[in-house]
C-alpha positions, 0 to 999 in steps of 0.5 A: 340746874346745871348739875342734877344727881339722883340716887347715884350709886357706884360699886367696885366688887363688894365695896360701895364707893358711892351710895345713892347720893343726890344733889343739884348745883345751879349756875353761878354756884361754886360748891365745895365737895369735901370728904376724907380719902376714899369717900367717893369724891373722885368717883362722883366727879368721874361719873358727872363728867361721863368718865365712869358710868354709874351702876344706878341713879342719874346724872344730868348736866345742863338738862342732858342725861350723861349716860344717854348723851355723853359727848353732848355733856362733855362739850358743856363741861371743863374737867381737871382731873386729880391726876391731871394727865398731860402729854409731857413731850408737847410744848404748852401752846401745842398742848393747848392747841391740841385740846382746842382741836378736840373741842373743835374750836374755830378760833384756836390761837385766840382761845389758846392765848386767852386760856394762857393769860387767864391762868398765868402761864404767859412766862412758861408757855414756851416750855414743854409741859414735862419741864414745868413744876407741879404748880405750873402743870396744874395751871396747864390742866386748868387752862385745858379745862377752860379753853372751850368756855364750858358752862360747868367746871369740875375741879378735883384738887385744882390747887395741889402743888401750888405755892401760896401766891399761885394759890391766891391767883387760881383762887381768883380765876375760879371766883371769876369763872364761878360768876357765870359758870357752875363750879364743883370744886374738891380740895383737902385745903379747907381754908381754900374751900372756905375762901372760894365756895358758896355751898359745901357738900360733904361726902363720907363712906359714899353717903352725903353727910352735909349739904348747905351754905357755909354759914349754916354749917359752921354756925349751926352745927350742933356737933361742933364745940364752941368756947364761951368765956364769961368775965365778971367784976367779982369772984364767984364759986364754981358751985354757982354753975352747978346746974349747967350742962357744961361745967366750966374751967376757972381761968381766974377767980372772975373769969370762966371758960365754957365748952359747949355744943349748944352755944346759944342755949348756954349764953342764955343760961349764963345771962339768967345767972348774971341776972338772978345773982346780980353779978357785975358782967364785964363780958360774955364772948365767944372765944372761938366758934366752929369752923369748917375744919370742926364740921369736917372732922365731926361729920367724918370721924368714925366715933 
């Protein structure tokens, strides 16, 4: 595994920011790391990259223990921090050349030009980083994370401040990098996570509350609500649905809306009623199923 975390814990005084979490990510995976503010996302990412040391547990990157050999793991990682620290007095190429020197890259000029082209910085590359818009500053940070061709990418809010066109461009860059690299990607823009990621990990109050492929989280989450519409050729009375756990809302005399957390079970019950009473069925359809936003809210909202 490119990233392997076992029982990772970090506390700040009386507060436990990360509480014995474990997960692993393999090569070629793009994994979305989600959670509300203060859930422990950034703290976890900082421990993976070696910027913070855990109080307990173990982090391995490409089989190397981060605590035992932090410099070796940093060579394997490209990290875009949420704050994205830049030297604002440096020009874009100057800054990227400096970062390339830190990584001891031999072909500095070639590496800088490749990173600039990859992140769409060509038109802005002759400016000081302090003159750039927030979106282009994010691009410089991503270019710096990619410049040494790392095996693992840790991206904390990489699309922050980007306009819709820029978001699509950076999304494509991340997808391309995810073919041969391991990408852990954090964002509050859930549509971006759905568009980019293969798998979702959700952290809440320092604990992992979900870790699965997106399709399973959205389709099989028993907590998320689904809406089912039953349409019949004839009018029926509401009393005919009295035995169901989900009472319907009448949209018309022959059209009914059901809200349920168990859509497959309800669809089966409705079909049984149709057959039993010999109703003429027009349609039985999911009006809307659960999505990532539904899953996220159900798993991270205090009840």
